[in-house]
mmCIF file of the N, C-alpha and C atoms, coordinates in Angstrom:
data_MODEL
# 
_entry.id   MODEL 
# 
loop_
_atom_site.group_PDB 
_atom_site.id 
_atom_site.type_symbol 
_atom_site.label_atom_id 
_atom_site.label_alt_id 
_atom_site.label_comp_id 
_atom_site.label_asym_id 
_atom_site.label_entity_id 
_atom_site.label_seq_id 
_atom_site.pdbx_PDB_ins_code 
_atom_site.Cartn_x 
_atom_site.Cartn_y 
_atom_site.Cartn_z 
_atom_site.occupancy 
_atom_site.B_iso_or_equiv 
_atom_site.pdbx_formal_charge 
_atom_site.auth_seq_id 
_atom_site.auth_comp_id 
_atom_site.auth_asym_id 
_atom_site.auth_atom_id 
_atom_site.pdbx_PDB_model_num 
ATOM 1   N N  . MET A 1 1  ? -1.315 -4.257 4.354   1.00 0.00 ? 1  MET A N  1 
ATOM 2   C CA . MET A 1 1  ? -0.539 -3.332 5.155   1.00 0.00 ? 1  MET A CA 1 
ATOM 3   C C  . MET A 1 1  ? -0.792 -3.560 6.638   1.00 0.00 ? 1  MET A C  1 
ATOM 4   N N  . ASP A 1 2  ? -1.918 -4.225 6.971   1.00 0.00 ? 2  ASP A N  1 
ATOM 5   C CA . ASP A 1 2  ? -2.244 -4.445 8.375   1.00 0.00 ? 2  ASP A CA 1 
ATOM 6   C C  . ASP A 1 2  ? -1.296 -5.439 9.037   1.00 0.00 ? 2  ASP A C  1 
ATOM 7   N N  . GLY A 1 3  ? -0.725 -6.354 8.267   1.00 0.00 ? 3  GLY A N  1 
ATOM 8   C CA . GLY A 1 3  ? 0.142  -7.374 8.830   1.00 0.00 ? 3  GLY A CA 1 
ATOM 9   C C  . GLY A 1 3  ? 1.601  -6.948 8.953   1.00 0.00 ? 3  GLY A C  1 
ATOM 10  N N  . ASP A 1 4  ? 1.952  -5.765 8.462   1.00 0.00 ? 4  ASP A N  1 
ATOM 11  C CA . ASP A 1 4  ? 3.337  -5.313 8.515   1.00 0.00 ? 4  ASP A CA 1 
ATOM 12  C C  . ASP A 1 4  ? 3.739  -4.984 9.951   1.00 0.00 ? 4  ASP A C  1 
ATOM 13  N N  . ALA A 1 5  ? 4.956  -5.352 10.301  1.00 0.00 ? 5  ALA A N  1 
ATOM 14  C CA . ALA A 1 5  ? 5.477  -5.033 11.626  1.00 0.00 ? 5  ALA A CA 1 
ATOM 15  C C  . ALA A 1 5  ? 5.785  -3.539 11.695  1.00 0.00 ? 5  ALA A C  1 
ATOM 16  N N  . VAL A 1 6  ? 5.568  -2.957 12.856  1.00 0.00 ? 6  VAL A N  1 
ATOM 17  C CA . VAL A 1 6  ? 5.777  -1.532 13.039  1.00 0.00 ? 6  VAL A CA 1 
ATOM 18  C C  . VAL A 1 6  ? 6.753  -1.309 14.184  1.00 0.00 ? 6  VAL A C  1 
ATOM 19  N N  . ILE A 1 7  ? 7.769  -0.502 13.931  1.00 0.00 ? 7  ILE A N  1 
ATOM 20  C CA . ILE A 1 7  ? 8.750  -0.141 14.948  1.00 0.00 ? 7  ILE A CA 1 
ATOM 21  C C  . ILE A 1 7  ? 8.746  1.379  15.059  1.00 0.00 ? 7  ILE A C  1 
ATOM 22  N N  . PHE A 1 8  ? 8.443  1.912  16.239  1.00 0.00 ? 8  PHE A N  1 
ATOM 23  C CA . PHE A 1 8  ? 8.393  3.356  16.483  1.00 0.00 ? 8  PHE A CA 1 
ATOM 24  C C  . PHE A 1 8  ? 7.479  4.063  15.488  1.00 0.00 ? 8  PHE A C  1 
ATOM 25  N N  . GLY A 1 9  ? 6.414  3.428  15.083  1.00 0.00 ? 9  GLY A N  1 
ATOM 26  C CA . GLY A 1 9  ? 5.462  4.026  14.157  1.00 0.00 ? 9  GLY A CA 1 
ATOM 27  C C  . GLY A 1 9  ? 5.884  3.959  12.701  1.00 0.00 ? 9  GLY A C  1 
ATOM 28  N N  . LEU A 1 10 ? 6.946  3.241  12.399  1.00 0.00 ? 10 LEU A N  1 
ATOM 29  C CA . LEU A 1 10 ? 7.439  3.095  11.025  1.00 0.00 ? 10 LEU A CA 1 
ATOM 30  C C  . LEU A 1 10 ? 7.409  1.623  10.638  1.00 0.00 ? 10 LEU A C  1 
ATOM 31  N N  . THR A 1 11 ? 7.267  1.374  9.344   1.00 0.00 ? 11 THR A N  1 
ATOM 32  C CA . THR A 1 11 ? 7.412  -0.002 8.887   1.00 0.00 ? 11 THR A CA 1 
ATOM 33  C C  . THR A 1 11 ? 8.882  -0.379 8.976   1.00 0.00 ? 11 THR A C  1 
ATOM 34  N N  . ILE A 1 12 ? 9.163  -1.645 8.834   1.00 0.00 ? 12 ILE A N  1 
ATOM 35  C CA . ILE A 1 12 ? 10.553 -2.096 8.957   1.00 0.00 ? 12 ILE A CA 1 
ATOM 36  C C  . ILE A 1 12 ? 11.424 -1.473 7.880   1.00 0.00 ? 12 ILE A C  1 
ATOM 37  N N  . ALA A 1 13 ? 10.919 -1.374 6.656   1.00 0.00 ? 13 ALA A N  1 
ATOM 38  C CA . ALA A 1 13 ? 11.711 -0.785 5.570   1.00 0.00 ? 13 ALA A CA 1 
ATOM 39  C C  . ALA A 1 13 ? 12.006 0.694  5.845   1.00 0.00 ? 13 ALA A C  1 
ATOM 40  N N  . GLU A 1 14 ? 11.009 1.426  6.324   1.00 0.00 ? 14 GLU A N  1 
ATOM 41  C CA . GLU A 1 14 ? 11.225 2.844  6.653   1.00 0.00 ? 14 GLU A CA 1 
ATOM 42  C C  . GLU A 1 14 ? 12.204 2.986  7.808   1.00 0.00 ? 14 GLU A C  1 
ATOM 43  N N  . PHE A 1 15 ? 12.076 2.137  8.822   1.00 0.00 ? 15 PHE A N  1 
ATOM 44  C CA . PHE A 1 15 ? 12.988 2.168  9.969   1.00 0.00 ? 15 PHE A CA 1 
ATOM 45  C C  . PHE A 1 15 ? 14.420 1.876  9.537   1.00 0.00 ? 15 PHE A C  1 
ATOM 46  N N  . GLU A 1 16 ? 14.608 0.881  8.671   1.00 0.00 ? 16 GLU A N  1 
ATOM 47  C CA . GLU A 1 16 ? 15.949 0.553  8.182   1.00 0.00 ? 16 GLU A CA 1 
ATOM 48  C C  . GLU A 1 16 ? 16.536 1.701  7.382   1.00 0.00 ? 16 GLU A C  1 
ATOM 49  N N  . ASP A 1 17 ? 15.723 2.347  6.559   1.00 0.00 ? 17 ASP A N  1 
ATOM 50  C CA . ASP A 1 17 ? 16.197 3.473  5.753   1.00 0.00 ? 17 ASP A CA 1 
ATOM 51  C C  . ASP A 1 17 ? 16.661 4.620  6.640   1.00 0.00 ? 17 ASP A C  1 
ATOM 52  N N  . TRP A 1 18 ? 15.840 4.987  7.617   1.00 0.00 ? 18 TRP A N  1 
ATOM 53  C CA . TRP A 1 18 ? 16.209 6.077  8.540   1.00 0.00 ? 18 TRP A CA 1 
ATOM 54  C C  . TRP A 1 18 ? 17.433 5.711  9.370   1.00 0.00 ? 18 TRP A C  1 
ATOM 55  N N  . SER A 1 19 ? 17.472 4.478  9.868   1.00 0.00 ? 19 SER A N  1 
ATOM 56  C CA . SER A 1 19 ? 18.599 4.035  10.697  1.00 0.00 ? 19 SER A CA 1 
ATOM 57  C C  . SER A 1 19 ? 19.900 4.076  9.913   1.00 0.00 ? 19 SER A C  1 
ATOM 58  N N  . LEU A 1 20 ? 19.849 3.617  8.677   1.00 0.00 ? 20 LEU A N  1 
ATOM 59  C CA . LEU A 1 20 ? 21.050 3.612  7.844   1.00 0.00 ? 20 LEU A CA 1 
ATOM 60  C C  . LEU A 1 20 ? 21.571 5.025  7.640   1.00 0.00 ? 20 LEU A C  1 
ATOM 61  N N  . LYS A 1 21 ? 20.684 5.943  7.302   1.00 0.00 ? 21 LYS A N  1 
ATOM 62  C CA . LYS A 1 21 ? 21.115 7.317  7.053   1.00 0.00 ? 21 LYS A CA 1 
ATOM 63  C C  . LYS A 1 21 ? 21.644 7.992  8.309   1.00 0.00 ? 21 LYS A C  1 
ATOM 64  N N  . ILE A 1 22 ? 20.964 7.824  9.419   1.00 0.00 ? 22 ILE A N  1 
ATOM 65  C CA . ILE A 1 22 ? 21.372 8.497  10.655  1.00 0.00 ? 22 ILE A CA 1 
ATOM 66  C C  . ILE A 1 22 ? 22.654 7.895  11.219  1.00 0.00 ? 22 ILE A C  1 
ATOM 67  N N  . LEU A 1 23 ? 22.729 6.585  11.294  1.00 0.00 ? 23 LEU A N  1 
ATOM 68  C CA . LEU A 1 23 ? 23.886 5.946  11.906  1.00 0.00 ? 23 LEU A CA 1 
ATOM 69  C C  . LEU A 1 23 ? 25.134 6.046  11.032  1.00 0.00 ? 23 LEU A C  1 
ATOM 70  N N  . LEU A 1 24 ? 24.987 5.990  9.721   1.00 0.00 ? 24 LEU A N  1 
ATOM 71  C CA . LEU A 1 24 ? 26.164 6.170  8.868   1.00 0.00 ? 24 LEU A CA 1 
ATOM 72  C C  . LEU A 1 24 ? 26.666 7.608  8.897   1.00 0.00 ? 24 LEU A C  1 
ATOM 73  N N  . THR A 1 25 ? 25.749 8.561  9.011   1.00 0.00 ? 25 THR A N  1 
ATOM 74  C CA . THR A 1 25 ? 26.170 9.954  9.172   1.00 0.00 ? 25 THR A CA 1 
ATOM 75  C C  . THR A 1 25 ? 26.951 10.119 10.461  1.00 0.00 ? 25 THR A C  1 
ATOM 76  N N  . ALA A 1 26 ? 26.462 9.510  11.535  1.00 0.00 ? 26 ALA A N  1 
ATOM 77  C CA . ALA A 1 26 ? 27.172 9.579  12.817  1.00 0.00 ? 26 ALA A CA 1 
ATOM 78  C C  . ALA A 1 26 ? 28.541 8.907  12.717  1.00 0.00 ? 26 ALA A C  1 
ATOM 79  N N  . LEU A 1 27 ? 28.610 7.787  12.032  1.00 0.00 ? 27 LEU A N  1 
ATOM 80  C CA . LEU A 1 27 ? 29.885 7.087  11.864  1.00 0.00 ? 27 LEU A CA 1 
ATOM 81  C C  . LEU A 1 27 ? 30.865 7.927  11.058  1.00 0.00 ? 27 LEU A C  1 
ATOM 82  N N  . ILE A 1 28 ? 30.406 8.572  10.011  1.00 0.00 ? 28 ILE A N  1 
ATOM 83  C CA . ILE A 1 28 ? 31.277 9.416  9.191   1.00 0.00 ? 28 ILE A CA 1 
ATOM 84  C C  . ILE A 1 28 ? 31.790 10.599 10.004  1.00 0.00 ? 28 ILE A C  1 
ATOM 85  N N  . LEU A 1 29 ? 30.916 11.223 10.787  1.00 0.00 ? 29 LEU A N  1 
ATOM 86  C CA . LEU A 1 29 ? 31.350 12.334 11.636  1.00 0.00 ? 29 LEU A CA 1 
ATOM 87  C C  . LEU A 1 29 ? 32.373 11.869 12.665  1.00 0.00 ? 29 LEU A C  1 
ATOM 88  N N  . TYR A 1 30 ? 32.176 10.693 13.230  1.00 0.00 ? 30 TYR A N  1 
ATOM 89  C CA . TYR A 1 30 ? 33.131 10.137 14.185  1.00 0.00 ? 30 TYR A CA 1 
ATOM 90  C C  . TYR A 1 30 ? 34.469 9.848  13.498  1.00 0.00 ? 30 TYR A C  1 
ATOM 91  N N  . MET A 1 31 ? 34.430 9.342  12.277  1.00 0.00 ? 31 MET A N  1 
ATOM 92  C CA . MET A 1 31 ? 35.664 9.086  11.539  1.00 0.00 ? 31 MET A CA 1 
ATOM 93  C C  . MET A 1 31 ? 36.405 10.383 11.246  1.00 0.00 ? 31 MET A C  1 
ATOM 94  N N  . LEU A 1 32 ? 35.668 11.463 10.940  1.00 0.00 ? 32 LEU A N  1 
ATOM 95  C CA . LEU A 1 32 ? 36.313 12.760 10.733  1.00 0.00 ? 32 LEU A CA 1 
ATOM 96  C C  . LEU A 1 32 ? 36.988 13.239 12.014  1.00 0.00 ? 32 LEU A C  1 
ATOM 97  N N  . PHE A 1 33 ? 36.324 13.035 13.153  1.00 0.00 ? 33 PHE A N  1 
ATOM 98  C CA . PHE A 1 33 ? 36.924 13.383 14.440  1.00 0.00 ? 33 PHE A CA 1 
ATOM 99  C C  . PHE A 1 33 ? 38.212 12.591 14.668  1.00 0.00 ? 33 PHE A C  1 
ATOM 100 N N  . ILE A 1 34 ? 38.187 11.299 14.359  1.00 0.00 ? 34 ILE A N  1 
ATOM 101 C CA . ILE A 1 34 ? 39.370 10.452 14.552  1.00 0.00 ? 34 ILE A CA 1 
ATOM 102 C C  . ILE A 1 34 ? 40.518 10.916 13.661  1.00 0.00 ? 34 ILE A C  1 
ATOM 103 N N  . ILE A 1 35 ? 40.225 11.253 12.403  1.00 0.00 ? 35 ILE A N  1 
ATOM 104 C CA . ILE A 1 35 ? 41.267 11.722 11.487  1.00 0.00 ? 35 ILE A CA 1 
ATOM 105 C C  . ILE A 1 35 ? 41.860 13.031 11.992  1.00 0.00 ? 35 ILE A C  1 
ATOM 106 N N  . GLY A 1 36 ? 41.007 13.949 12.444  1.00 0.00 ? 36 GLY A N  1 
ATOM 107 C CA . GLY A 1 36 ? 41.498 15.220 12.986  1.00 0.00 ? 36 GLY A CA 1 
ATOM 108 C C  . GLY A 1 36 ? 42.335 15.018 14.233  1.00 0.00 ? 36 GLY A C  1 
ATOM 109 N N  . ASN A 1 37 ? 41.912 14.101 15.093  1.00 0.00 ? 37 ASN A N  1 
ATOM 110 C CA . ASN A 1 37 ? 42.673 13.813 16.307  1.00 0.00 ? 37 ASN A CA 1 
ATOM 111 C C  . ASN A 1 37 ? 44.017 13.173 15.964  1.00 0.00 ? 37 ASN A C  1 
ATOM 112 N N  . LEU A 1 38 ? 44.019 12.305 14.975  1.00 0.00 ? 38 LEU A N  1 
ATOM 113 C CA . LEU A 1 38 ? 45.265 11.676 14.521  1.00 0.00 ? 38 LEU A CA 1 
ATOM 114 C C  . LEU A 1 38 ? 46.234 12.722 13.987  1.00 0.00 ? 38 LEU A C  1 
ATOM 115 N N  . ALA A 1 39 ? 45.720 13.666 13.212  1.00 0.00 ? 39 ALA A N  1 
ATOM 116 C CA . ALA A 1 39 ? 46.576 14.720 12.673  1.00 0.00 ? 39 ALA A CA 1 
ATOM 117 C C  . ALA A 1 39 ? 47.135 15.598 13.787  1.00 0.00 ? 39 ALA A C  1 
ATOM 118 N N  . LYS A 1 40 ? 46.323 15.879 14.784  1.00 0.00 ? 40 LYS A N  1 
ATOM 119 C CA . LYS A 1 40 ? 46.765 16.713 15.902  1.00 0.00 ? 40 LYS A CA 1 
ATOM 120 C C  . LYS A 1 40 ? 47.837 16.015 16.729  1.00 0.00 ? 40 LYS A C  1 
ATOM 121 N N  . GLN A 1 41 ? 47.607 14.724 17.049  1.00 0.00 ? 41 GLN A N  1 
ATOM 122 C CA . GLN A 1 41 ? 48.564 13.991 17.874  1.00 0.00 ? 41 GLN A CA 1 
ATOM 123 C C  . GLN A 1 41 ? 49.876 13.722 17.153  1.00 0.00 ? 41 GLN A C  1 
ATOM 124 N N  . SER A 1 42 ? 49.819 13.580 15.846  1.00 0.00 ? 42 SER A N  1 
ATOM 125 C CA . SER A 1 42 ? 51.047 13.309 15.104  1.00 0.00 ? 42 SER A CA 1 
ATOM 126 C C  . SER A 1 42 ? 51.761 14.590 14.689  1.00 0.00 ? 42 SER A C  1 
ATOM 127 N N  . LYS A 1 43 ? 51.159 15.738 15.026  1.00 0.00 ? 43 LYS A N  1 
ATOM 128 C CA . LYS A 1 43 ? 51.729 17.050 14.683  1.00 0.00 ? 43 LYS A CA 1 
ATOM 129 C C  . LYS A 1 43 ? 52.031 17.116 13.186  1.00 0.00 ? 43 LYS A C  1 
ATOM 130 N N  . ALA A 1 44 ? 51.019 16.783 12.392  1.00 0.00 ? 44 ALA A N  1 
ATOM 131 C CA . ALA A 1 44 ? 51.192 16.671 10.950  1.00 0.00 ? 44 ALA A CA 1 
ATOM 132 C C  . ALA A 1 44 ? 51.347 18.026 10.264  1.00 0.00 ? 44 ALA A C  1 
ATOM 133 N N  . GLY A 1 45 ? 50.918 19.093 10.876  1.00 0.00 ? 45 GLY A N  1 
ATOM 134 C CA . GLY A 1 45 ? 50.967 20.390 10.221  1.00 0.00 ? 45 GLY A CA 1 
ATOM 135 C C  . GLY A 1 45 ? 49.781 20.552 9.285   1.00 0.00 ? 45 GLY A C  1 
ATOM 136 N N  . ARG A 1 46 ? 49.692 21.709 8.668   1.00 0.00 ? 46 ARG A N  1 
ATOM 137 C CA . ARG A 1 46 ? 48.537 21.989 7.805   1.00 0.00 ? 46 ARG A CA 1 
ATOM 138 C C  . ARG A 1 46 ? 48.532 21.104 6.560   1.00 0.00 ? 46 ARG A C  1 
ATOM 139 N N  . TYR A 1 47 ? 49.665 20.997 5.905   1.00 0.00 ? 47 TYR A N  1 
ATOM 140 C CA . TYR A 1 47 ? 49.765 20.205 4.681   1.00 0.00 ? 47 TYR A CA 1 
ATOM 141 C C  . TYR A 1 47 ? 49.528 18.718 4.960   1.00 0.00 ? 47 TYR A C  1 
ATOM 142 N N  . GLY A 1 48 ? 50.106 18.206 6.023   1.00 0.00 ? 48 GLY A N  1 
ATOM 143 C CA . GLY A 1 48 ? 49.922 16.805 6.382   1.00 0.00 ? 48 GLY A CA 1 
ATOM 144 C C  . GLY A 1 48 ? 48.486 16.505 6.787   1.00 0.00 ? 48 GLY A C  1 
ATOM 145 N N  . THR A 1 49 ? 47.861 17.459 7.472   1.00 0.00 ? 49 THR A N  1 
ATOM 146 C CA . THR A 1 49 ? 46.467 17.279 7.872   1.00 0.00 ? 49 THR A CA 1 
ATOM 147 C C  . THR A 1 49 ? 45.557 17.193 6.657   1.00 0.00 ? 49 THR A C  1 
ATOM 148 N N  . VAL A 1 50 ? 45.805 18.050 5.678   1.00 0.00 ? 50 VAL A N  1 
ATOM 149 C CA . VAL A 1 50 ? 45.011 18.014 4.448   1.00 0.00 ? 50 VAL A CA 1 
ATOM 150 C C  . VAL A 1 50 ? 45.155 16.660 3.775   1.00 0.00 ? 50 VAL A C  1 
ATOM 151 N N  . TRP A 1 51 ? 46.365 16.141 3.701   1.00 0.00 ? 51 TRP A N  1 
ATOM 152 C CA . TRP A 1 51 ? 46.566 14.853 3.054   1.00 0.00 ? 51 TRP A CA 1 
ATOM 153 C C  . TRP A 1 51 ? 45.976 13.705 3.857   1.00 0.00 ? 51 TRP A C  1 
ATOM 154 N N  . LEU A 1 52 ? 46.007 13.815 5.179   1.00 0.00 ? 52 LEU A N  1 
ATOM 155 C CA . LEU A 1 52 ? 45.345 12.787 5.991   1.00 0.00 ? 52 LEU A CA 1 
ATOM 156 C C  . LEU A 1 52 ? 43.845 12.755 5.713   1.00 0.00 ? 52 LEU A C  1 
ATOM 157 N N  . PHE A 1 53 ? 43.214 13.933 5.664   1.00 0.00 ? 53 PHE A N  1 
ATOM 158 C CA . PHE A 1 53 ? 41.781 13.968 5.388   1.00 0.00 ? 53 PHE A CA 1 
ATOM 159 C C  . PHE A 1 53 ? 41.478 13.475 3.974   1.00 0.00 ? 53 PHE A C  1 
ATOM 160 N N  . ILE A 1 54 ? 42.319 13.795 3.011   1.00 0.00 ? 54 ILE A N  1 
ATOM 161 C CA . ILE A 1 54 ? 42.089 13.331 1.640   1.00 0.00 ? 54 ILE A CA 1 
ATOM 162 C C  . ILE A 1 54 ? 42.251 11.816 1.555   1.00 0.00 ? 54 ILE A C  1 
ATOM 163 N N  . ALA A 1 55 ? 43.355 11.307 2.081   1.00 0.00 ? 55 ALA A N  1 
ATOM 164 C CA . ALA A 1 55 ? 43.649 9.877  1.944   1.00 0.00 ? 55 ALA A CA 1 
ATOM 165 C C  . ALA A 1 55 ? 42.692 9.012  2.765   1.00 0.00 ? 55 ALA A C  1 
ATOM 166 N N  . LEU A 1 56 ? 42.448 9.383  4.007   1.00 0.00 ? 56 LEU A N  1 
ATOM 167 C CA . LEU A 1 56 ? 41.626 8.549  4.869   1.00 0.00 ? 56 LEU A CA 1 
ATOM 168 C C  . LEU A 1 56 ? 40.136 8.813  4.694   1.00 0.00 ? 56 LEU A C  1 
ATOM 169 N N  . GLY A 1 57 ? 39.788 9.997  4.196   1.00 0.00 ? 57 GLY A N  1 
ATOM 170 C CA . GLY A 1 57 ? 38.395 10.325 4.022   1.00 0.00 ? 57 GLY A CA 1 
ATOM 171 C C  . GLY A 1 57 ? 37.833 9.967  2.673   1.00 0.00 ? 57 GLY A C  1 
ATOM 172 N N  . LEU A 1 58 ? 38.657 9.479  1.776   1.00 0.00 ? 58 LEU A N  1 
ATOM 173 C CA . LEU A 1 58 ? 38.208 9.179  0.424   1.00 0.00 ? 58 LEU A CA 1 
ATOM 174 C C  . LEU A 1 58 ? 37.180 8.046  0.386   1.00 0.00 ? 58 LEU A C  1 
ATOM 175 N N  . GLY A 1 59 ? 37.227 7.139  1.332   1.00 0.00 ? 59 GLY A N  1 
ATOM 176 C CA . GLY A 1 59 ? 36.300 6.017  1.351   1.00 0.00 ? 59 GLY A CA 1 
ATOM 177 C C  . GLY A 1 59 ? 34.859 6.437  1.536   1.00 0.00 ? 59 GLY A C  1 
ATOM 178 N N  . PHE A 1 60 ? 34.599 7.302  2.489   1.00 0.00 ? 60 PHE A N  1 
ATOM 179 C CA . PHE A 1 60 ? 33.211 7.690  2.703   1.00 0.00 ? 60 PHE A CA 1 
ATOM 180 C C  . PHE A 1 60 ? 32.756 8.790  1.767   1.00 0.00 ? 60 PHE A C  1 
ATOM 181 N N  . VAL A 1 61 ? 33.681 9.456  1.090   1.00 0.00 ? 61 VAL A N  1 
ATOM 182 C CA . VAL A 1 61 ? 33.285 10.425 0.064   1.00 0.00 ? 61 VAL A CA 1 
ATOM 183 C C  . VAL A 1 61 ? 32.571 9.695  -1.076  1.00 0.00 ? 61 VAL A C  1 
ATOM 184 N N  . GLY A 1 62 ? 33.059 8.521  -1.431  1.00 0.00 ? 62 GLY A N  1 
ATOM 185 C CA . GLY A 1 62 ? 32.407 7.711  -2.460  1.00 0.00 ? 62 GLY A CA 1 
ATOM 186 C C  . GLY A 1 62 ? 31.023 7.264  -2.049  1.00 0.00 ? 62 GLY A C  1 
ATOM 187 N N  . PHE A 1 63 ? 30.862 6.919  -0.775  1.00 0.00 ? 63 PHE A N  1 
ATOM 188 C CA . PHE A 1 63 ? 29.554 6.504  -0.293  1.00 0.00 ? 63 PHE A CA 1 
ATOM 189 C C  . PHE A 1 63 ? 28.556 7.661  -0.341  1.00 0.00 ? 63 PHE A C  1 
ATOM 190 N N  . VAL A 1 64 ? 28.996 8.846  0.055   1.00 0.00 ? 64 VAL A N  1 
ATOM 191 C CA . VAL A 1 64 ? 28.121 10.025 0.021   1.00 0.00 ? 64 VAL A CA 1 
ATOM 192 C C  . VAL A 1 64 ? 27.805 10.398 -1.428  1.00 0.00 ? 64 VAL A C  1 
ATOM 193 N N  . ALA A 1 65 ? 28.791 10.323 -2.310  1.00 0.00 ? 65 ALA A N  1 
ATOM 194 C CA . ALA A 1 65 ? 28.575 10.648 -3.722  1.00 0.00 ? 65 ALA A CA 1 
ATOM 195 C C  . ALA A 1 65 ? 27.568 9.683  -4.351  1.00 0.00 ? 65 ALA A C  1 
ATOM 196 N N  . LYS A 1 66 ? 27.587 8.431  -3.910  1.00 0.00 ? 66 LYS A N  1 
ATOM 197 C CA . LYS A 1 66 ? 26.652 7.441  -4.436  1.00 0.00 ? 66 LYS A CA 1 
ATOM 198 C C  . LYS A 1 66 ? 25.201 7.860  -4.185  1.00 0.00 ? 66 LYS A C  1 
ATOM 199 N N  . SER A 1 67 ? 24.914 8.378  -3.002  1.00 0.00 ? 67 SER A N  1 
ATOM 200 C CA . SER A 1 67 ? 23.539 8.786  -2.709  1.00 0.00 ? 67 SER A CA 1 
ATOM 201 C C  . SER A 1 67 ? 23.126 10.000 -3.541  1.00 0.00 ? 67 SER A C  1 
ATOM 202 N N  . PHE A 1 68 ? 24.056 10.937 -3.783  1.00 0.00 ? 68 PHE A N  1 
ATOM 203 C CA . PHE A 1 68 ? 23.740 12.089 -4.631  1.00 0.00 ? 68 PHE A CA 1 
ATOM 204 C C  . PHE A 1 68 ? 23.511 11.661 -6.080  1.00 0.00 ? 68 PHE A C  1 
ATOM 205 N N  . ILE A 1 69 ? 24.308 10.733 -6.567  1.00 0.00 ? 69 ILE A N  1 
ATOM 206 C CA . ILE A 1 69 ? 24.153 10.250 -7.944  1.00 0.00 ? 69 ILE A CA 1 
ATOM 207 C C  . ILE A 1 69 ? 22.822 9.519  -8.100  1.00 0.00 ? 69 ILE A C  1 
ATOM 208 N N  . GLN A 1 70 ? 22.459 8.697  -7.106  1.00 0.00 ? 70 GLN A N  1 
ATOM 209 C CA . GLN A 1 70 ? 21.176 7.995  -7.163  1.00 0.00 ? 70 GLN A CA 1 
ATOM 210 C C  . GLN A 1 70 ? 20.016 8.985  -7.190  1.00 0.00 ? 70 GLN A C  1 
ATOM 211 N N  . ARG A 1 71 ? 20.088 10.012 -6.386  1.00 0.00 ? 71 ARG A N  1 
ATOM 212 C CA . ARG A 1 71 ? 19.018 10.998 -6.342  1.00 0.00 ? 71 ARG A CA 1 
ATOM 213 C C  . ARG A 1 71 ? 18.963 11.791 -7.649  1.00 0.00 ? 71 ARG A C  1 
ATOM 214 N N  . PHE A 1 72 ? 20.139 12.130 -8.218  1.00 0.00 ? 72 PHE A N  1 
ATOM 215 C CA . PHE A 1 72 ? 20.195 12.874 -9.472  1.00 0.00 ? 72 PHE A CA 1 
ATOM 216 C C  . PHE A 1 72 ? 19.616 12.066 -10.615 1.00 0.00 ? 72 PHE A C  1 
ATOM 217 N N  . LEU A 1 73 ? 19.891 10.773 -10.664 1.00 0.00 ? 73 LEU A N  1 
ATOM 218 C CA . LEU A 1 73 ? 19.390 9.923  -11.738 1.00 0.00 ? 73 LEU A CA 1 
ATOM 219 C C  . LEU A 1 73 ? 17.973 9.416  -11.484 1.00 0.00 ? 73 LEU A C  1 
ATOM 220 N N  . GLY A 1 74 ? 17.453 9.642  -10.287 1.00 0.00 ? 74 GLY A N  1 
ATOM 221 C CA . GLY A 1 74 ? 16.105 9.206  -9.972  1.00 0.00 ? 74 GLY A CA 1 
ATOM 222 C C  . GLY A 1 74 ? 16.000 7.723  -9.684  1.00 0.00 ? 74 GLY A C  1 
ATOM 223 N N  . ILE A 1 75 ? 17.080 7.103  -9.286  1.00 0.00 ? 75 ILE A N  1 
ATOM 224 C CA . ILE A 1 75 ? 17.098 5.669  -9.020  1.00 0.00 ? 75 ILE A CA 1 
ATOM 225 C C  . ILE A 1 75 ? 16.467 5.356  -7.670  1.00 0.00 ? 75 ILE A C  1 
ATOM 226 N N  . GLU A 1 76 ? 16.617 6.227  -6.714  1.00 0.00 ? 76 GLU A N  1 
ATOM 227 C CA . GLU A 1 76 ? 16.184 5.986  -5.339  1.00 0.00 ? 76 GLU A CA 1 
ATOM 228 C C  . GLU A 1 76 ? 14.699 5.814  -5.217  1.00 0.00 ? 76 GLU A C  1 
# 
């Protein structure tokens, strides 16, 4: 363990794990902002906005569900 590289007091594996979780969360929040802004600028209305969030947000819903499934099954 003495030879392991340390970044900000974390090993590289711990740093990568934290970075992935934090930065992907930020990216998902930014994507939600973009979808909401797109709905507002296109004047989609309530029904159109719901469908925009469903259609465009479905990609990261699968990614988030994957982490919950891994934790539920104890794979992580």
